[in-house]
C-alpha positions in Angstrom: 37.0 59.5 -25.6 38.8 62.2 -23.5 39.1 61.4 -20.5 40.7 57.5 -22.0 42.9 60.2 -23.4 43.7 62.1 -19.8 43.9 59.5 -18.2 46.7 57.9 -20.2 49.0 61.1 -20.5 48.0 61.4 -16.5 49.5 57.8 -16.7 52.6 58.4 -18.7 53.3 61.8 -16.9 53.7 59.9 -13.4 55.2 57.2 -14.7 58.3 59.4 -16.1 58.8 61.7 -13.1 59.7 58.7 -11.1 59.1 57.6 -7.7 58.4 61.0 -6.0 55.9 61.8 -7.8 54.3 58.5 -6.7 54.9 58.9 -3.3 52.8 62.1 -3.7 50.1 61.0 -5.4 49.6 58.3 -3.0 49.5 60.8 0.2 46.6 62.6 -1.4 44.2 59.5 -2.4 41.9 58.9 0.1 42.8 56.3 2.5 41.8 56.5 6.5 42.8 52.9 7.5 45.0 54.0 10.1 41.2 56.4 11.9 39.4 53.5 11.0 38.1 52.0 14.2 39.7 48.6 15.2 36.2 46.9 15.5 35.4 47.7 12.0 35.6 45.4 8.9 38.3 44.8 6.7 38.7 45.3 2.8 38.0 49.1 3.2 40.7 51.7 2.1 38.6 54.8 2.5 35.4 54.6 4.8 33.0 57.5 5.8 30.2 55.9 7.9 29.7 52.6 8.8 25.4 51.8 9.1 24.9 49.2 12.5 21.7 47.6 11.1 21.6 45.7 14.7 20.8 49.0 16.6 19.9 51.3 13.2 22.5 53.6 14.1 25.8 55.2 11.8 29.0 55.4 13.1 31.1 58.4 11.4 34.8 57.6 11.0 37.0 61.0 10.5 35.6 62.2 13.9 34.8 58.9 15.5 31.0 59.7 16.8 28.0 57.6 16.6 25.1 59.1 15.1 21.5 57.4 16.9 17.9 58.4 17.0 16.7 59.8 20.4 13.3 60.9 20.8 13.1 61.4 17.8 15.9 63.1 16.6 19.4 62.5 15.2 22.1 63.2 17.7 26.0 61.9 17.6 28.0 61.2 20.9 31.6 60.0 21.6 29.9 56.8 22.9 26.8 54.6 22.3 23.4 55.2 24.7 23.1 52.9 27.3 20.1 51.2 26.0 23.3 49.4 23.4 25.4 48.4 26.0 25.6 44.9 25.6 25.9 45.4 21.7 28.8 43.7 20.6 30.8 46.6 18.2 33.2 43.5 17.0 30.6 40.7 16.1 27.9 43.0 14.8 27.7 43.8 11.3 28.4 47.1 10.2 27.8 48.5 6.3 30.0 51.2 4.6 28.4 53.7 3.6 30.4 57.1 1.9 27.5 59.6 1.4 26.9 62.5 2.9 24.8 62.3 6.7 23.1 59.0 5.5 20.9 59.0 8.3 19.0 61.8 6.4 18.3 58.4 4.3 17.7 56.4 6.7 14.5 54.5 5.9 16.3 54.0 2.6 19.4 52.6 4.7 17.2 50.5 7.1 15.0 48.5 4.0 18.3 48.1 2.1 20.1 46.2 5.2 17.2 44.9 7.3 18.4 41.2 6.2 21.8 42.4 7.9 20.8 42.2 11.8 22.1 39.2 13.6 25.1 38.6 11.2 28.2 38.2 12.6 30.5 36.9 9.3 32.6 39.9 9.3 36.2 39.6 10.4 37.3 43.3 12.3 40.4 44.8 11.9 41.4 44.3 15.0 41.8 40.2 13.9 42.8 40.8 10.6 46.8 39.7 9.8 47.1 41.7 7.0 49.8 44.4 7.6 48.2 47.1 5.6 46.2 47.3 9.1 49.0 47.2 11.5 49.1 51.2 10.6 46.2 51.6 13.0 47.3 52.8 15.8 44.7 50.2 18.0 45.7 47.1 16.3 47.2 44.4 18.7 50.5 44.3 15.7 50.8 48.1 15.4 53.9 48.3 17.7 55.4 45.9 16.1 54.7 47.3 12.9 56.6 50.5 14.6 59.6 48.5 15.4 59.9 47.3 11.7 59.6 50.9 10.2 62.0 52.4 12.4 64.1 49.0 11.8 63.7 49.6 8.0 64.2 53.2 8.2 67.3 53.0 10.3 68.7 50.2 7.3 67.9 52.6 4.4 70.2 55.6 6.3 72.9 53.5 6.8 73.3 52.3 3.1 73.0 55.8 2.3 75.4 57.0 5.0 77.4 54.7 3.5 77.5 55.6 0.3 78.6 59.2 1.4 81.1 57.6 2.6 82.6 56.2 -0.2 81.8 59.3 -2.4 84.1 60.9 0.4 86.7 58.0 0.1 86.6 59.1 -4.2 86.8 62.7 -3.3 82.9 63.4 -3.5 82.5 64.6 -7.0 83.9 62.0 -9.1 87.3 64.3 -9.1 90.3 62.6 -7.1 92.2 64.4 -4.9 95.9 65.0 -5.1 
């Protein structure tokens, strides 16, 4: 009951304080859409790791590293080893894992997701037309999205400047010039 009360209280405070606070709060949430690889599946705002059942490997999104077994030991690299040269990251199934160092529980993931091997029914971020993915610098629509953001910001500045010039005509502070 106390958690519900605190949640309601916190929400009420945020609503009462207005939009500047909302912007700060949204920035502090854990979203990493822009840092996810474009071969990652759509539908996830926060991803730490992808498990790749076809090759029994992991990809760590924040550091852009692959973790895979090599000689019985887990190692990492910025790219997959040569033995996976024919593996297509865009087509292979990816399981989102938000657990620290998931390879430590590899047998759990291997058993749980073995049925996903060979599946190719996920839409990659690259092919999504949802504008929230355009923030990703590797998305094909990213440059258009950046241009649109600049145009939107320019329009906002022009509107604000217009308001300032209107205030100057009126004396700027509500007082009339003599």
